[in-house]
C-alpha positions as CSV (number, residue, x, y, z in Angstrom):
1,M,3.6,-14.9,18.1
2,S,3.4,-13.1,14.9
3,K,2.9,-9.2,14.8
4,I,1.8,-7.6,12.6
5,V,4.8,-5.2,10.7
6,W,3.6,-3.5,8.0
7,F,0.5,-3.0,6.5
8,E,-0.8,-1.9,2.7
9,L,-3.8,0.4,1.8
10,P,-5.5,0.1,-1.3
11,A,-6.6,3.1,-3.1
12,S,-8.1,4.0,-6.7
13,D,-7.2,8.0,-6.3
14,T,-3.4,7.6,-4.3
15,K,-3.2,11.4,-4.0
16,R,-6.6,11.6,-2.5
17,A,-5.5,8.1,0.1
18,R,-2.7,9.9,0.9
19,T,-4.1,13.5,1.6
20,F,-7.1,12.1,3.8
21,Y,-3.9,10.3,6.1
22,E,-1.5,13.2,6.6
23,R,-4.5,15.4,7.6
24,L,-6.1,12.7,9.7
25,F,-2.9,11.4,11.2
26,G,-0.3,13.6,10.5
27,W,1.5,10.9,8.2
28,K,4.3,11.6,6.2
29,F,4.4,10.0,2.6
30,E,7.8,9.0,0.9
31,A,7.5,7.8,-3.0
32,F,9.2,4.5,-3.4
33,P,10.5,3.7,-6.5
34,G,8.7,1.0,-8.9
35,E,6.3,0.4,-11.2
36,I,3.1,1.2,-9.8
37,D,2.2,4.3,-7.0
38,Y,3.6,3.1,-4.2
39,A,4.3,5.5,-1.4
40,T,5.3,4.6,2.2
41,V,5.1,6.2,5.3
42,N,7.9,4.6,8.2
43,E,6.2,6.2,11.2
44,A,3.3,4.3,11.1
45,G,5.0,1.5,8.7
46,G,3.0,1.1,5.8
47,A,1.8,2.4,2.7
48,V,-0.8,3.5,0.0
49,Y,-0.7,2.3,-3.2
50,E,-2.5,2.0,-6.1
51,A,-5.4,-0.4,-6.2
52,Q,-5.5,-3.3,-9.2
53,D,-8.4,-4.8,-10.3
54,G,-10.9,-3.0,-7.6
55,E,-9.5,-4.4,-4.4
56,K,-10.4,-3.2,-1.0
57,G,-9.8,-3.4,2.3
58,P,-6.0,-3.6,4.0
59,I,-3.7,-5.8,3.8
60,V,-1.5,-6.9,7.2
61,Y,2.0,-8.4,7.0
62,F,3.2,-11.0,10.3
63,G,6.6,-11.3,10.9
64,V,7.6,-14.6,11.2
65,D,10.8,-15.9,11.7
66,D,10.3,-19.1,8.8
67,I,8.5,-18.5,6.0
68,E,8.2,-21.2,4.1
69,G,7.0,-23.5,7.8
70,A,4.6,-20.8,7.8
71,R,3.0,-21.6,4.4
72,A,2.8,-25.6,5.6
73,Q,1.0,-24.5,8.1
74,V,-1.3,-21.9,6.5
75,A,-1.8,-24.3,4.5
76,K,-2.4,-27.6,7.0
77,L,-5.4,-25.0,8.4
78,G,-6.8,-24.7,5.0
79,G,-5.8,-21.7,4.0
80,T,-4.1,-21.0,0.6
81,T,-1.1,-19.1,0.0
82,Q,0.9,-17.4,-3.0
83,D,4.7,-17.9,-3.7
84,T,7.0,-15.8,-1.9
85,Q,8.3,-13.1,-3.4
86,E,11.3,-11.2,-3.1
87,I,12.0,-7.4,-1.7
88,P,15.6,-7.5,-2.5
89,G,17.7,-6.4,0.6
90,V,14.5,-6.2,3.4
91,G,13.1,-9.8,3.1
92,V,10.6,-11.7,1.0
93,Y,5.9,-12.3,1.7
94,A,3.8,-14.5,0.2
95,H,0.1,-13.4,0.3
96,C,-2.4,-15.5,1.8
97,I,-5.8,-16.7,2.1
98,D,-7.6,-17.6,5.4
99,T,-10.6,-19.8,6.2
100,E,-13.1,-17.3,6.1
101,G,-11.8,-15.9,3.2
102,N,-9.7,-13.0,4.1
103,A,-6.4,-11.1,2.9
104,F,-3.1,-11.3,5.2
105,S,0.8,-11.6,4.1
106,L,3.1,-13.4,5.7
107,F,7.0,-11.6,5.9
108,Q,10.3,-12.3,6.6
109,G,13.0,-10.1,6.7
110,A,16.3,-10.9,5.5
111,A,19.4,-12.1,7.1
112,S,21.4,-8.9,8.6
């Protein structure tokens, strides 16, 4: 059974969003190197990042053992899936849309 392994919260003002969650839950954010403003909160298993094109709402990542098999099952069940993207040394993910229009992602960790 898949479990939620990560979440992302898009924000139009990442500093304001980080402050909100720091004060609400006591989270400590760390900047993640890259081209976008992305800050992780490892004790909660997630991140806040700069929203693109007005995106709203959290994205959850479900852990899977076989991402290609899971992508095929998404399509078979009527959902859609984008191509996989690699996070070097971490794993691969694929953004998906379910039959109700909800965004979610699949994640397969890198082999140890």
